[in-house]
C-alpha positions, 0 to 999 in steps of 0.5 A: 104870534097868535094861532089865528095868524098861522096862515101868514107863515112861509112855506118852510115855516108851514112845513115846520108845523108838521114836526112834533119832536120828543121833549124829555122832562128829565133831560140835560141842559145840552139836549134842552138847548138843542130843542130850543134851537128847533123851536126858534129856528124851524117853527115846529108845530108842537112837542110830545113829552116823555119822562126821560131818554132811558124810559122811551120805549125803544130804550126801555126794553134795553133795560137802561137805568131810569132815574126817578125824579120826585120833581118831574111834575114841577119840571114838566110845568116849567119846561112847557112854560119855557118852550112856549115863551120862546116859540115863534108860533104857539106849540101844541103840547101832547103826551101819552096819558092813557092812564093819566099823567102817571104814565110819564110823570112821578107823583101824579094821579094814576087811573086804571088801565084800559083793560080794567075799564073794559071790565066795567058793565056797559051801564057804567061807561059814565065812569070811563067818561069821568076818567077821560075828563079827569085826565083831561083836566089834569093835562089842561091844568099844566098846559097840555093840549092833546092826549095821545089816547085812547088805544082803540085796538081790539086785543085779540092776541093774549101774547100781544107784547105791546097792547094787552092791558092798554086795550079795553078788551077783545070785543069790538063793540065794547072796545069802541063804546068804551074808547069813545066814552074816554074820548068824549070825557077828554073833549069835555075837559077841552083837551084833544084826543086821538084814536090809535093805532090804525089800522089796528094793533090788537092781533100782533105778537111783535112789539113795534117799538122793536120790530115790525108786526105783520097782520095776515088777514083778509080785507073782510076780516080787517074791515069787520074787526080791526077797522070797526072802532076807527069807523065809529070814531070817524062817524063821531068826529074824532080829532085825530088818528094815529097810524101804527107801525105794522104791516097789513098786506091786504090793505097795502097792495101786498107790499111789506111796508109799515102802515105809517109809510103806506099811501094805500093805507093812509090815503087809500083806506083811511082818507078815501074809503073811510072818509077821514078828514082830520089830522093823521099822526104817525106813531113815533118815528124813532121806533125801531120798526121804521127808524132804521129803514133809511140811512139818509137823514130826513128821508124817513120823514119825507116818506111818512109825510108823502104817505099821508101823515100830517104830524110827524111824531118823535122825528129825530131829524127835524132840520133834514126832514123839513128840507126833504119835504120842501124839496119833494112835496107839492104845494097842495100836499103842504097846504092840505096838511097845514090846514088840518093842523091849523084847524086843530090848533084853533080848537086847542087854543080856543079853550078858555083857561077859566073853563079848566077846573082846578084839581081837587085833592083825592078826586082821582082816588074817589073815582078809582074807588067807584071803578074798583067797586064796579070792576071786581070780577069773580070768574070761578067759584061762588061767593058762598064758598068763601063762607068757609074761610070765615067759619074755618081756619085759613092762612093767607099768603101775599105773592109779589109784595112784602105786604098788602092792604087787602090783608090788612083790611080783612084783618080788621075783621077776622084773625088769620095768619099772614105770610109773604111768599119768598121762593127762598123760604117756602112756608109749610101751611097747616090750614086747609083753606088758603087765601092767595093775593097775587101781585104779578111783577109785570102787566106785560106777558113777557117772561110770564108776567115776571113770575118765575117757574118756582112761584108758578109751581108753588101756586099750582101745588098749593091748589092741589093740596088745599082749598085755595081762593085767589085774588089777582091784582093784575092782568087777567091774562096771568091766569094763562101762566099756570093751571087753575083747574084746582083753584076753587075761587078766582077773583079779578081785582085788576089793579094793585091800587089801595082802592082796589085792594080795599074793595077786594077786602070788602068782597072777601068779607061778604060786604060787596058783590062782584059786578065786573065782566072780564073783558078778555078770554084768559 
């Protein structure tokens, strides 16, 4: 059935359009058949793709083994075509691709994290637009209509376990400008975008996949900070806004209730006060912050819909949810949400295939190189002090990787001794000048970004006894983990991509200046 004919659906079929269950690229045939049943029998509106059940965030934190599949991209393409072919009405396909398909799919282009893009000077936001556009093209070419991005949260809490590197930074104006640049690039590619996680997940210290964060701030503070990017996005005509699983008592009439289930927040603040008229999407309903609230299947889905969510993402009780909404919702509620989704689908399916640019080899690498050149940031020291490394003997140690392109690039021009750090075999250094390349095991703050205490002490001791220059290929918040007082030079390269290591090498050799601005306070 063409998308234009969706208005002819029955009441139950229209309710089915509210449901966007998870589709897993690497799933069993049994689970695929279950999803086929939902598509054929319940007229669901769309799918949100994930890599595998083990990699879904609520399971991932439980350290379930994730099986790598080198053919995930081909499998995703096959599944999209298959599910569309059996759907009574066209499915709107969505995915989280904050830094590209690589967020969910092996062997696909990966772009820098939002925090890295946040380091770009304001006059280089065109590179963020191009990132959004290239990601959009990657999605459109495989039949994906919506990117559940960008993250518009202002990361004001260095210990935020779930946002952090996914945010463009801590400054509300810069976060807003850069998020809108990303969104506009996505739209240029003919792909829908989504600002998340309303009313703002940046100042939290609980992962909402596992628990329910609480923001205890005044209405004035929230309006001035957390809501700022969303207000500007609404003014810009954003396609959709995702509601986060977090408690904001000042906005929910003092109720200890997730924003996804709060009429005061969705209908009162977002719809009435801020005037948002487009699609509201719930954050994944399988997340532990809300999934265990109601024993009766379908009740969570009804509560989320009744609160004002149009799309129920990652619902695990589709059949029961449809029945519960059909039983309890007014005809006006159903029609209002259905019409918003119908308009969104019209936008998504109006994009002509001929307008989608075919992917070109290494296009993402060229863009990543430009971003690396504009983001590299010196936050301590001066370029002049690096000259000592070229006139005096120095040794270099790679921490977190067995080897690095960064050192290889320098070695093409200068002779020096290279080491790979091993906590079992700590090397005694003879040179006064020490170059450290630090690749933290994790981008998340949990367990000191994966750095053990022995490694932290090793870096600190080296800096007390030697003249140390540190290049950090990771989250800037890593610098909070150890004392940096005695480190002479600190340069942020942000990502471990080959392109970022090459630019760092160029900087060390004095062939490239630092241009970036650190987007957070480490």
